[in-house]
C-alpha positions in Angstrom: 0.2 0.1 0.2 2.6 2.6 1.1 4.7 1.8 -2.2 1.8 2.4 -4.1 1.0 5.5 -2.7 4.7 6.8 -3.0 4.8 5.9 -7.0 1.7 8.0 -6.6 3.6 10.9 -5.4 2.1 11.0 -1.9 4.5 11.2 1.2 3.6 8.1 3.6 4.7 7.6 7.2 4.4 4.5 8.4 4.5 3.4 12.2 4.6 -0.5 13.5 3.0 0.3 16.7 0.7 3.3 18.6 3.6 4.8 20.5 6.1 5.2 17.1 3.1 6.4 15.2 2.8 9.1 17.8 6.4 9.9 17.6 5.9 10.0 13.8 2.9 12.6 13.8 5.1 14.8 16.0 7.6 15.2 12.8 4.6 17.2 10.7 1.6 18.2 9.8 -0.3 15.2 8.4 -3.1 15.3 5.9 -4.5 11.7 6.7 -4.3 9.2 9.7 -5.1 5.8 8.8 -4.9 3.0 11.5 -5.7 -0.4 11.2 -8.2 -1.4 14.2 -5.8 -4.7 14.7 -2.3 -3.6 15.6 -0.4 -6.1 17.3 -1.5 -6.4 20.8 -2.3 -2.8 20.8 -5.7 -1.5 20.4 -6.1 0.3 17.0 -8.8 2.1 18.3 -7.2 3.6 21.2 -4.1 4.8 18.8 -6.3 6.6 16.7 -8.3 8.6 19.5 -4.3 9.8 20.6 -3.5 10.8 17.3 -6.5 12.8 16.8 -5.6 14.5 19.6 -1.8 15.0 18.1 -3.3 15.9 15.0 -6.4 17.8 15.2 -6.5 19.1 11.8 -5.9 15.7 10.1 -8.5 13.5 8.5 -9.1 10.5 10.1 -9.6 6.8 9.3 -9.9 3.3 10.4 -9.6 0.3 8.3 -10.3 -3.5 9.7 -11.3 -6.8 8.2 -14.7 -7.5 10.2 -17.8 -5.9 8.4 -19.7 -3.8 11.2 -16.7 -3.1 13.2 -15.4 0.3 13.1 -13.7 2.4 15.2 -15.2 4.4 18.1 -14.3 7.9 16.2 -16.0 6.5 12.9 -19.2 5.7 14.8 -19.4 9.2 16.0 -18.9 10.5 12.7 -15.5 12.0 13.7 -13.7 9.5 11.1 -14.3 7.0 8.3 -14.0 3.6 8.4 -12.6 1.3 5.3 -13.2 -2.7 5.1 -10.5 -4.6 4.3 -9.1 -5.2 1.6 -8.1 -1.5 1.0 -6.9 -0.3 -1.9 -4.8 2.8 -3.0 -7.8 4.4 -4.3 -9.8 4.0 -1.2 -7.0 6.2 0.7 -6.2 8.6 -2.4 -10.1 9.6 -2.2 -9.9 10.5 1.4 -7.6 13.3 0.9 
């Protein structure tokens, strides 16, 4: 996914954990924050909420494989939820 977006000219920051994502978010303004709801042992929902506080101007999105399961922020209308499999075009449309 990240490779496809980079080939289309987008700058992509990746993180393997919630703490790394927060660290990366502090590096500069983000247009979009996309979090997988299942990130190892961490809850993607908690990560997305922390990133929402750290990046108040960023568009928020969660993604997951289970139909009907979305982030709390998506259920509140403050984020978009994408069901896997997610394609680069799905992400580009959010920008």
